[in-house]
N, C-alpha and C positions, 0 to 999 in steps of 0.2 A: 502495499501498499503503497502512498505517496502524498502528506502531508502538505501542502504548500498556502500563499496566501499572500493576499496583497491586497495595496488600497480603495479599489474598486473590484467587485465581483458582481455582475447579473445572473442573477437564478430564476431564467424562465419569465425574462422581463421584469424580476424584481431586483431592484438597487442593494444594497450592500460594503457600508464601508468598513473599513479597516476586517476583515473575513479571511474565517481560512473554513479551504474545500482538501478532503481526504479524499483521493481516486483511486481505480481500481482498473488499470487495464482500463485507461480515461476514461473510467466511467464517474459520475458524482454516488459517491456508497455515505458520508456526510458533513455537512459542511452550520458554523459554529461565529457565533464572531471574536474576535483575538484577541483579548486581555489582558497577555503579558508574552515574554517570550517565552517560546515551546519547543523543546527539545525536539531536534529530528525534521524542522519544519522552515522549508524552502520558502526566499522569500520569491515575490517574483514583481518584477517593476510590472508600473502598464494596467493593464485589467483583466479577467478573467472573465469567460464569458461559458455560461452549461447553460445548453439547449436541451430542452428531454430532461437527457442523464453522461450525454458526451459532454467536455470541456473542450473547451479552447481557450487560445494568451494570444492578446493580441499590448504590443509593447507601446501603442498607442490609447491614448487619452479618450476616449469618442464620447457622444450625449446617450440618448434611449432612443432619438430618433435616429442617428448614423445604423446604428445597432438595429435596430430592427428592418432597416432595409440591405444589412450588410451581405454580399455572397459568400459563405464562406470557402466556397472552389474557385474562385475565379478570384478570391482577396491575397494576396500574399503577404499583406500584413497577419492576417490569421492563423497564426498554428495549432497546432493540432497539441496538447497538452502531455 
């Protein structure tokens, strides 16, 4: 399992700030607010996007309107975690 955190996380169009997501094979297992340093947690700059249960990461900060129109297959800024 991989535990990552970012200052902005979108989970099915809901926005969270300073949030941790736990992933297993690129799929969301758990998420919760970051309340302090956690061992074995990777801090990612930018934004983590969870659509359905699948996770993506973009180094750019995007507005919610931009996220809703993003095509993850053709845009190289979004990478699968």
